[in-house]
C-alpha positions in Angstrom: -8.5 41.8 -6.7 -9.0 39.7 -9.8 -10.5 36.2 -9.1 -8.1 33.4 -10.0 -9.1 29.8 -10.9 -6.9 27.0 -9.5 -6.6 24.0 -11.7 -7.9 20.8 -10.2 -6.4 17.3 -10.6 -9.9 15.9 -11.3 -10.3 18.0 -14.5 -9.2 15.3 -17.0 -11.1 12.6 -15.1 -14.4 14.5 -15.3 -13.9 15.4 -18.9 -13.3 11.8 -19.8 -16.3 10.6 -17.7 -18.6 13.0 -19.5 -17.6 11.2 -22.8 -18.3 7.8 -21.4 -21.4 8.1 -19.2 -24.8 9.7 -19.7 -24.5 11.3 -16.3 -21.6 12.3 -14.0 -22.3 12.9 -10.2 -19.7 15.1 -8.5 -19.9 14.9 -4.7 -17.8 16.5 -1.9 -18.1 18.8 1.0 -19.8 22.2 0.8 -17.5 24.9 -0.8 -15.0 22.4 -2.1 -15.2 23.9 -5.6 -17.6 21.5 -7.4 -19.7 24.1 -9.2 -16.7 26.2 -10.1 -14.9 23.2 -11.6 -18.0 22.1 -13.7 -18.6 25.7 -14.9 -14.9 26.1 -15.8 -14.9 23.0 -17.9 -18.5 23.0 -19.3 -20.1 26.5 -19.0 -19.8 27.3 -22.8 -21.7 24.1 -23.8 -24.0 23.3 -20.9 -27.0 24.9 -19.3 -27.1 25.4 -15.5 -29.6 25.3 -12.7 -29.1 25.3 -8.9 -31.6 23.4 -6.8 -30.7 25.2 -3.6 -33.2 28.1 -3.9 -36.5 27.0 -2.3 -38.6 28.2 -5.2 -36.5 26.3 -7.8 -36.7 23.2 -5.5 -40.5 23.6 -5.2 -40.8 23.8 -9.0 -38.7 20.7 -9.5 -40.8 18.8 -6.9 -44.2 20.0 -8.3 -43.5 19.1 -12.0 -40.3 17.1 -12.4 -40.8 16.4 -16.1 -41.7 20.1 -16.8 -38.6 21.2 -14.8 -36.3 18.9 -16.9 -38.0 20.2 -20.1 -37.1 23.7 -19.0 -33.5 22.6 -18.5 -32.7 20.2 -21.3 -29.4 18.4 -21.6 -26.6 18.9 -21.7 -27.1 20.6 -18.3 -25.4 21.1 -14.9 -27.9 20.5 -12.1 -26.3 21.9 -8.9 -27.0 20.6 -5.3 -29.1 17.7 -6.5 -29.5 16.5 -2.8 -32.2 19.2 -2.4 -34.3 17.5 -5.1 -33.6 13.7 -5.0 -37.0 12.9 -6.4 -35.7 14.3 -9.7 -33.4 11.3 -10.1 -36.0 8.8 -11.5 -37.0 11.4 -14.1 -33.4 12.0 -15.0 -33.1 8.2 -15.5 -36.2 8.4 -17.7 -34.7 11.2 -19.8 -31.4 9.3 -20.1 -33.1 6.1 -21.2 -34.9 8.0 -23.9 -31.4 9.0 -25.3 -29.4 6.0 -24.1 -26.6 6.2 -26.7 -25.7 9.8 -25.8 -23.1 10.8 -23.2 -22.6 13.7 -20.9 -26.3 14.6 -20.7 -26.4 15.5 -17.0 -23.7 16.7 -14.7 -25.0 16.6 -11.1 -23.4 18.0 -7.9 -24.2 17.2 -4.3 -22.7 17.5 -0.8 -24.4 14.8 1.2 -22.7 11.6 0.3 -24.8 8.9 2.2 -28.3 10.0 1.2 -27.3 11.1 -2.3 -25.3 8.0 -3.2 -28.2 5.7 -2.0 -30.6 7.5 -4.4 -28.1 7.7 -7.3 -27.3 4.0 -6.9 -31.1 3.2 -6.9 -32.0 5.5 -9.9 -28.9 5.8 -12.1 -27.1 2.5 -11.7 -24.9 1.9 -14.7 -25.8 5.3 -16.1 -23.6 7.6 -13.9 -19.9 8.0 -13.0 -19.6 9.0 -9.4 -16.6 11.3 -8.5 -15.5 13.1 -5.4 -14.0 16.5 -5.0 -12.4 17.4 -1.7 -10.9 20.8 -0.8 -7.7 21.8 -2.6 -4.6 19.6 -2.2 -1.3 21.2 -1.7 -0.2 20.4 -5.3 -3.3 22.1 -6.6 -2.7 25.2 -4.5 0.9 25.3 -5.9 -0.3 24.9 -9.5 1.0 21.4 -9.9 -2.2 19.3 -10.1 -0.5 16.4 -12.0 2.5 16.1 -9.7 3.1 12.4 -8.8 3.6 11.1 -5.3 7.1 10.4 -4.1 7.0 6.6 -4.7 5.7 7.3 -8.3 8.7 9.4 -9.2 12.3 9.0 -10.2 14.1 9.5 -6.8 17.0 11.1 -8.6 14.9 14.2 -9.3 15.8 17.3 -7.2 13.3 18.0 -4.4 11.0 21.0 -4.9 11.9 24.2 -3.1 9.9 24.4 0.1 8.6 27.3 2.1 9.6 28.5 5.6 8.2 26.7 8.7 6.1 29.7 9.5 4.6 29.8 6.0 3.9 26.1 6.2 1.9 26.5 9.4 0.1 29.5 8.0 -1.0 27.3 5.1 -2.3 24.7 7.6 -4.4 27.3 9.4 -5.8 28.5 6.1 -6.7 24.9 5.0 -7.7 23.9 1.5 -11.1 25.5 0.8 -10.8 27.4 -2.6 -12.4 30.6 -1.5 -9.9 31.4 1.2 -7.0 30.4 -1.0 -7.9 32.6 -3.9 -8.7 35.5 -1.6 -5.7 35.6 0.8 -6.9 38.7 2.7 -10.0 36.9 4.0 -10.4 36.7 7.8 -9.7 33.0 8.3 -11.4 32.4 11.7 -14.5 34.3 10.6 -14.6 32.3 7.3 -14.5 29.0 9.2 -17.1 30.1 11.8 -19.5 31.0 9.0 -18.7 27.8 7.1 -19.4 25.6 10.2 -22.6 27.5 11.0 -23.8 27.0 7.4 -22.8 23.3 7.5 -24.7 22.8 10.8 -27.8 24.7 9.7 -28.1 23.3 6.1 -26.4 19.9 6.0 -26.6 18.6 9.5 -30.1 19.9 10.5 -31.6 18.1 7.5 -30.4 14.7 8.7 -32.7 12.8 11.1 -29.8 11.5 13.3 -29.1 14.9 14.7 -31.5 16.6 17.1 -29.5 18.9 19.4 -27.2 21.0 17.2 -25.3 22.5 20.2 -24.5 19.0 21.5 -23.4 18.0 18.0 -21.1 21.0 17.8 -19.5 19.9 21.2 -19.1 16.4 19.7 -17.3 18.0 16.7 -14.9 19.9 18.9 -14.2 16.9 21.1 -13.5 14.8 18.0 -11.1 17.4 16.7 -9.1 17.2 20.0 -8.8 13.4 19.4 -7.8 13.8 15.7 -5.1 11.4 14.4 -5.4 9.2 17.6 -7.0 5.8 18.2 -10.7 6.6 18.6 -12.5 5.3 21.7 -16.0 6.4 20.9 -17.4 5.0 24.2 -15.1 7.3 26.1 -16.0 10.3 23.9 -19.8 9.6 24.3 -19.4 9.2 28.1 -17.5 12.5 28.3 -20.3 14.3 26.4 -23.1 12.6 28.2 -24.6 11.0 25.0 -25.5 7.4 24.2 -22.9 5.4 22.3 -25.3 4.8 19.4 -25.8 8.5 19.2 -22.1 9.1 18.9 -21.8 6.4 16.2 -24.6 8.0 14.2 -23.1 11.4 14.5 -19.7 10.1 13.4 -21.5 8.5 10.4 -23.0 12.0 9.6 -19.6 13.6 9.6 -18.1 10.9 7.4 -21.1 11.1 5.0 -20.8 14.9 4.7 -17.0 14.6 4.0 -15.9 16.4 7.2 -13.9 13.5 8.6 -12.0 10.5 7.3 -12.0 7.2 9.3 -8.7 5.4 8.9 -8.9 1.7 9.6 -6.0 -0.6 10.6 -4.3 -2.8 8.1 -4.5 -6.5 8.9 -2.1 -9.1 7.6 -1.5 -12.6 8.9 1.9 -12.0 10.5 1.1 -13.7 13.8 0.9 -10.5 15.9 -1.9 -9.0 17.9 -2.9 -5.8 16.1 -4.9 -2.8 17.3 -8.4 -3.0 15.8 -9.9 0.4 16.6 -9.9 3.1 13.9 -8.4 6.6 13.9 -10.3 9.7 12.9 -8.9 12.6 10.8 -10.6 15.9 9.7 -10.7 16.1 5.9 -9.5 19.7 6.0 -6.6 20.7 8.2 -7.9 24.3 8.5 -11.2 23.0 9.9 -9.2 21.0 12.5 -7.1 24.1 13.5 -10.3 26.2 13.8 -12.2 23.6 15.9 -9.2 23.3 18.3 -9.1 27.1 18.7 -5.7 27.6 16.9 -5.3 31.0 15.2 -1.5 31.6 15.4 1.0 29.5 13.4 3.7 29.4 16.2 1.2 28.1 18.8 -0.2 25.6 16.3 3.3 24.2 15.6 4.6 24.1 19.2 1.3 23.1 21.0 0.0 19.6 21.7 -2.0 19.6 18.5 1.1 20.1 16.3 1.7 16.4 15.7 -1.9 15.6 14.8 -2.2 18.6 12.5 0.9 17.7 10.6 -0.1 14.0 10.4 -3.6 15.2 9.1 -1.9 17.3 6.4 0.2 14.4 5.2 -2.7 11.9 5.2 -5.1 14.2 3.4 -2.5 15.1 0.7 -2.3 11.4 -0.2 -6.1 10.9 0.0 -6.9 14.0 -2.1 -4.2 13.2 -4.7 -5.7 9.7 -5.1 -9.4 10.8 -5.0 -8.8 13.6 -7.5 -7.5 11.0 -9.9 -10.9 9.4 -9.7 -9.5 6.5 -7.6 -10.8 5.3 -4.2 -7.8 5.7 -1.8 -6.6 2.4 -0.2 -5.0 3.9 3.0 -4.7 2.4 6.5 -2.6 2.6 9.6 -0.6 -0.2 11.3 -0.1 -0.7 15.0 0.7 -3.8 17.0 -0.4 -4.5 20.6 3.3 -4.3 21.5 3.4 -0.7 20.4 5.1 -0.8 17.0 3.3 1.7 14.7 3.2 3.2 11.3 1.0 6.3 10.8 -0.1 5.6 7.2 0.0 2.6 5.0 -0.8 3.1 1.3 -1.8 0.0 -0.7 0.0 0.8 -4.0 -0.5 -2.0 -6.5 0.8 -5.3 -5.1 2.9 -3.7 -2.3 2.3 -1.6 0.8 4.0 1.8 1.2 4.5 2.8 4.9 4.8 6.4 5.9 5.5 8.1 9.2 4.7 11.8 9.8 7.2 13.4 12.2 7.1 17.0 13.4 10.8 17.4 13.7 12.6 19.2 10.8 15.7 17.2 11.7 14.9 13.5 11.0 17.1 11.0 12.8 17.6 7.2 12.2 15.8 6.4 15.5 12.6 7.9 14.1 12.5 5.2 11.4 12.1 2.4 13.9 8.3 1.8 13.2 8.9 1.8 9.4 11.8 -0.7 9.8 9.7 -3.0 12.0 6.8 -2.8 9.4 9.2 -3.7 6.6 10.6 -6.6 8.6 7.2 -8.0 9.6 5.5 -7.6 6.2 8.7 -8.6 4.3 8.0 -8.8 0.5 4.6 -7.1 0.8 6.3 -3.9 2.1 7.8 -1.3 -0.3 10.3 1.4 0.6 9.1 3.6 3.5 9.1 7.4 3.9 9.4 9.6 7.0 7.6 12.8 6.1 8.9 15.9 8.0 8.4 19.7 7.8 12.1 20.4 7.0 13.9 20.5 3.7 16.3 17.6 3.8 16.0 14.3 1.9 18.2 11.6 3.1 18.3 7.8 3.8 17.6 6.9 7.5 17.7 3.1 7.3 17.8 0.4 4.6 14.6 1.1 2.5 13.6 4.2 4.5 14.0 7.8 3.3 13.3 11.1 5.1 11.2 13.2 2.7 10.2 16.8 3.1 6.4 17.5 3.2 7.0 20.4 0.8 7.8 17.8 -1.9 5.1 15.3 -1.0 
């Protein structure tokens, strides 16, 4: 089968950054398409070297200046986290040609360690961008598609897919390889991916000693996805110290496997829940870690709601991140139980969204959105109830039911 390239929303952002900065650093999880994207845009005019092979890594460490002389700019240096000591020498090479742009394009998949070194060595010299797995709009060939609140609401909604197809797409997730090769064995692909992630990314981090216990932590976290996270309970269930659980969560966040959603606070005189919620950055990874392989079981089982909510949240986060923006996304919940799943800070106003698994939205489902709009008043924009069906209709003043297929 012929290999097919899927256009990414980040393409114009990277192209522009390469004309404005001497270096561009593209970070994101393993296999999210970083190398493919850079090669697609720049292969004809840039050299290329991967720092993952041990012999290449050793050569770069032994003679950094000699290595950079062998790979002169403009050049793509892949997996820079394996040779972070190259960064001061890249700075030196940039400073020798300070007026030039787009000299070095760097990729890396360990956010925390890499960004600390980049900030230290390339401050003011590099644009830092993030590439997550494919968004739904990228898979459908509409990478520039605006979000609902950015559109003319008079436009006809896009034609969706069947419920079964939707849940199949959730099981498949967003990694490019299994989307351009639809015949791949999905459970086998995810098993291999997680093993590689554990062996290459996690093992290299000092915070993780016991990989088996870390894998148990990963699965236990998946079972708590899209819920208020009580890390003390999770640590106690696994028999690990709370500080260990905190450091492991930081590892997952730094390697782009999970997203921590924090509560939105505003002075509205109400007691608000302060604990965060955790979501997996790829809905396919979440399905795999919770043992789901069948679309009917995934939709009807206890993880159906968290999976759908994860898909909604990550579509918003990916869309924003792939525009080169840092997503401003929260949740809202009062101690009395009023709740909104997702709050997007869009300009001067807050856009509330609820994710509901029912394909038949009803006015009663809009209660949380209505309460949010009443409490936040002028700060709150129109709200959306995102559902897996195909109908688009008003549920309450300022609240619209909106199909996920058109998100």
